[in-house]
C-alpha positions in Angstrom: 176.1 147.4 196.3 175.1 144.5 194.0 171.8 142.7 194.6 172.0 138.9 195.4 170.7 136.5 192.8 167.0 135.6 193.6 167.6 131.8 194.2 170.9 131.7 195.9 171.2 131.0 199.6 174.5 131.1 201.3 175.7 127.7 202.4 176.8 127.5 206.0 180.5 127.1 206.1 182.3 125.0 208.6 185.0 126.6 210.6 188.4 126.0 209.1 189.7 123.6 211.9 186.6 121.4 211.7 186.8 121.2 207.9 190.5 120.3 208.0 189.8 117.6 210.7 187.0 116.2 208.6 189.2 116.1 205.5 192.0 114.4 207.5 189.6 111.7 208.7 188.4 111.1 205.2 191.9 110.7 203.8 192.9 108.4 206.8 189.8 106.2 206.1 190.8 105.8 202.5 194.4 104.9 203.3 193.3 102.4 206.0 190.9 100.8 203.5 193.7 100.3 200.9 196.1 99.0 203.5 193.4 96.6 204.8 192.8 95.1 201.3 196.6 94.6 200.9 196.9 93.1 204.3 194.1 90.7 203.7 195.9 89.5 200.5 199.1 89.0 202.4 197.4 87.3 205.3 195.7 84.9 202.9 199.1 83.9 201.5 200.8 83.7 204.9 198.1 82.0 207.0 196.4 79.9 204.4 196.8 76.3 203.4 198.1 75.7 199.9 196.4 73.3 197.6 196.2 72.5 193.9 193.1 72.8 191.7 192.5 71.4 188.2 191.5 74.0 185.7 191.1 74.7 182.0 192.2 78.2 180.7 190.3 80.4 178.3 192.4 83.2 176.8 190.6 86.6 176.3 192.3 89.9 176.0 191.2 93.2 177.7 192.3 96.4 176.0 192.6 98.2 179.3 194.3 95.5 181.4 196.1 93.3 178.9 196.2 89.6 178.7 194.6 87.4 181.3 193.3 83.9 181.6 189.7 83.1 182.5 190.0 79.9 184.5 187.3 77.2 184.6 187.9 75.0 187.6 186.4 71.6 188.0 184.8 72.9 191.2 183.0 75.8 189.3 180.2 73.5 188.2 179.2 70.8 190.6 176.3 68.3 190.8 173.3 69.4 192.8 173.5 66.2 194.9 176.6 67.7 196.7 174.3 70.5 198.2 173.9 69.9 202.0 171.5 72.7 202.8 167.9 72.3 204.1 166.6 74.5 201.3 167.7 74.6 197.6 170.5 77.0 196.8 169.7 80.5 195.5 171.6 82.9 193.2 174.1 85.1 195.0 173.9 82.9 198.1 177.2 82.2 200.0 178.4 78.6 199.5 181.2 76.8 201.3 182.7 74.0 199.3 184.4 71.2 201.2 187.5 70.1 199.3 189.4 66.8 199.9 192.6 65.6 198.3 192.2 63.6 195.1 194.4 60.8 193.7 196.1 63.2 191.2 197.4 65.6 193.8 194.7 68.2 193.4 191.7 68.8 195.6 188.1 67.9 194.6 184.8 69.0 196.0 183.0 66.6 198.3 180.1 68.7 199.5 178.6 72.2 199.3 177.2 73.9 202.4 175.2 77.1 202.9 177.3 77.7 206.1 180.9 77.0 207.0 181.3 73.3 207.8 183.8 71.7 210.2 186.8 70.1 208.6 188.8 67.0 209.4 192.4 66.1 208.5 193.4 67.5 205.1 190.0 68.9 204.1 189.8 72.6 203.2 186.8 74.9 203.0 186.7 77.3 200.1 184.1 80.2 200.2 182.3 81.0 197.0 178.9 82.3 195.8 176.2 80.6 193.8 176.0 82.0 190.3 173.4 79.7 188.8 171.2 76.8 189.8 169.6 74.3 187.5 167.9 71.0 187.9 171.0 68.9 188.3 173.8 71.3 189.2 175.1 74.4 190.7 177.6 76.9 189.2 179.8 78.6 191.8 182.3 81.6 191.6 185.2 81.9 194.0 187.0 85.1 192.8 189.8 83.0 191.4 188.5 82.8 187.9 190.7 85.6 186.4 194.5 85.6 186.3 196.6 88.2 184.6 199.6 87.0 182.8 202.4 88.4 180.7 201.7 88.5 176.9 204.5 85.9 176.3 202.9 83.5 178.7 199.4 84.0 177.3 200.7 83.0 173.8 202.0 79.7 175.3 198.7 79.0 177.0 196.5 79.5 173.9 196.4 75.8 173.5 193.7 75.5 176.1 195.2 72.5 177.7 194.4 71.3 181.2 196.6 72.8 184.0 196.8 73.1 187.7 196.6 76.2 189.8 198.1 76.4 193.3 196.0 78.5 195.7 196.2 79.6 199.3 193.0 79.3 201.3 192.8 81.4 204.5 191.1 80.1 207.6 188.2 82.4 206.9 187.7 81.0 203.4 189.2 83.7 201.2 191.5 82.3 198.5 194.4 83.7 196.4 196.2 82.2 193.4 199.8 81.6 194.1 201.1 80.1 190.8 200.1 78.2 187.6 201.5 74.8 186.7 201.4 74.7 182.9 203.1 71.3 182.7 200.1 69.4 184.2 198.3 67.1 181.9 195.1 65.2 182.4 
């Protein structure tokens, strides 16, 4: 008979049926999470209102993911006077941007709220987060700032000209890019 090592203590083992059930719940939770993320994307496209935003592309390249465009929207940096909160905005705070149709067919920001505002007519609310605050402005992020493109398209877009992006905004504020309009000029 061999002596046990001095610092080893046997770990209690779960009975086989409980271990198997626990593993099944863990796998089911992961599958449900992935399906939920996919369903949220499809729900945003199916239930959301579509609108156009003006943007300016930046063309970086990621060795792991390929070509993508960093998009700078006109609604990414807004004047501080559009803030409608009782206290100044803080970094990482949720922000709800009220968008209204502009004369050029895109939507433009009319106000920024710390909580979801009511809309009227053709107004849309886009949820974002405050990234930076300075004396006269606010920088916001919406999760729409990166768009992966085929390599042939990124070569065409290296000119960094103004374009329009069509997005779908779900009733709960989540947004998704639907397509790029590279023929738009400003």
